[in-house]
A tleap script that builds the chain and sets N, CA, C and O, in Angstrom:
source leaprc.protein.ff14SB
mol = sequence {
  NMET LEU CYS ILE THR ASN ARG CYS CYS ILE
  LYS TYR MET THR ILE VAL GLU ARG VAL MET
  ASN CSER
}
set mol.1.N position { 131.159 -17.324 21.578 }
set mol.1.CA position { 132.066 -17.421 22.725 }
set mol.1.C position { 132.094 -18.850 23.238 }
set mol.1.O position { 131.089 -19.560 23.212 }
set mol.2.N position { 133.258 -19.253 23.701 }
set mol.2.CA position { 133.383 -20.606 24.247 }
set mol.2.C position { 132.907 -20.656 25.692 }
set mol.2.O position { 132.422 -21.690 26.153 }
set mol.3.N position { 133.046 -19.535 26.412 }
set mol.3.CA position { 132.640 -19.505 27.823 }
set mol.3.C position { 131.591 -18.429 28.018 }
set mol.3.O position { 131.888 -17.236 27.954 }
set mol.4.N position { 130.375 -18.856 28.254 }
set mol.4.CA position { 129.268 -17.906 28.378 }
set mol.4.C position { 128.941 -17.652 29.849 }
set mol.4.O position { 128.483 -16.569 30.214 }
set mol.5.N position { 129.183 -18.665 30.691 }
set mol.5.CA position { 128.796 -18.540 32.097 }
set mol.5.C position { 129.930 -18.015 32.961 }
set mol.5.O position { 129.717 -17.634 34.112 }
set mol.6.N position { 131.136 -17.994 32.406 }
set mol.6.CA position { 132.281 -17.530 33.185 }
set mol.6.C position { 132.465 -16.034 32.987 }
set mol.6.O position { 132.856 -15.592 31.907 }
set mol.7.N position { 132.186 -15.257 34.021 }
set mol.7.CA position { 132.264 -13.796 33.904 }
set mol.7.C position { 133.682 -13.339 33.623 }
set mol.7.O position { 133.899 -12.446 32.804 }
set mol.8.N position { 134.649 -13.943 34.297 }
set mol.8.CA position { 136.052 -13.556 34.082 }
set mol.8.C position { 136.443 -13.813 32.640 }
set mol.8.O position { 137.132 -12.999 32.026 }
set mol.9.N position { 136.014 -14.920 32.105 }
set mol.9.CA position { 136.339 -15.264 30.726 }
set mol.9.C position { 135.656 -14.283 29.782 }
set mol.9.O position { 136.238 -13.879 28.775 }
set mol.10.N position { 134.429 -13.902 30.103 }
set mol.10.CA position { 133.705 -12.943 29.270 }
set mol.10.C position { 134.456 -11.615 29.235 }
set mol.10.O position { 134.586 -10.992 28.182 }
set mol.11.N position { 134.947 -11.193 30.390 }
set mol.11.CA position { 135.702 -9.938 30.436 }
set mol.11.C position { 136.946 -10.053 29.582 }
set mol.11.O position { 137.288 -9.133 28.839 }
set mol.12.N position { 137.624 -11.187 29.690 }
set mol.12.CA position { 138.852 -11.394 28.921 }
set mol.12.C position { 138.549 -11.382 27.429 }
set mol.12.O position { 139.259 -10.740 26.656 }
set mol.13.N position { 137.512 -12.080 27.026 }
set mol.13.CA position { 137.153 -12.148 25.612 }
set mol.13.C position { 136.763 -10.767 25.100 }
set mol.13.O position { 137.069 -10.415 23.961 }
set mol.14.N position { 136.096 -9.992 25.933 }
set mol.14.CA position { 135.695 -8.642 25.539 }
set mol.14.C position { 136.920 -7.787 25.265 }
set mol.14.O position { 136.956 -7.035 24.291 }
set mol.15.N position { 137.926 -7.906 26.130 }
set mol.15.CA position { 139.165 -7.139 25.949 }
set mol.15.C position { 139.863 -7.584 24.672 }
set mol.15.O position { 140.359 -6.755 23.908 }
set mol.16.N position { 139.902 -8.884 24.442 }
set mol.16.CA position { 140.556 -9.418 23.246 }
set mol.16.C position { 139.859 -8.892 21.994 }
set mol.16.O position { 140.516 -8.526 21.020 }
set mol.17.N position { 138.531 -8.856 22.023 }
set mol.17.CA position { 137.783 -8.365 20.865 }
set mol.17.C position { 138.106 -6.898 20.607 }
set mol.17.O position { 138.260 -6.487 19.457 }
set mol.18.N position { 138.208 -6.110 21.670 }
set mol.18.CA position { 138.515 -4.688 21.520 }
set mol.18.C position { 139.893 -4.506 20.904 }
set mol.18.O position { 140.080 -3.672 20.018 }
set mol.19.N position { 140.852 -5.286 21.372 }
set mol.19.CA position { 142.223 -5.176 20.874 }
set mol.19.C position { 142.279 -5.574 19.399 }
set mol.19.O position { 142.942 -4.913 18.600 }
set mol.20.N position { 141.594 -6.638 19.045 }
set mol.20.CA position { 141.622 -7.104 17.656 }
set mol.20.C position { 140.887 -6.134 16.742 }
set mol.20.O position { 141.273 -5.960 15.586 }
set mol.21.N position { 139.834 -5.500 17.246 }
set mol.21.CA position { 139.073 -4.559 16.436 }
set mol.21.C position { 139.839 -3.254 16.249 }
set mol.21.O position { 139.663 -2.556 15.250 }
set mol.22.N position { 140.679 -2.939 17.206 }
set mol.22.CA position { 141.415 -1.677 17.133 }
set mol.22.C position { 142.421 -1.705 15.994 }
set mol.22.O position { 143.136 -0.727 15.777 }
savepdb mol mol.pdb
quit
């Protein structure tokens, strides 16, 4: 991940990963 300390970014990246995995 490019942003480890940014919680909002982590949430966004998590959603992106779910969408790409689906």
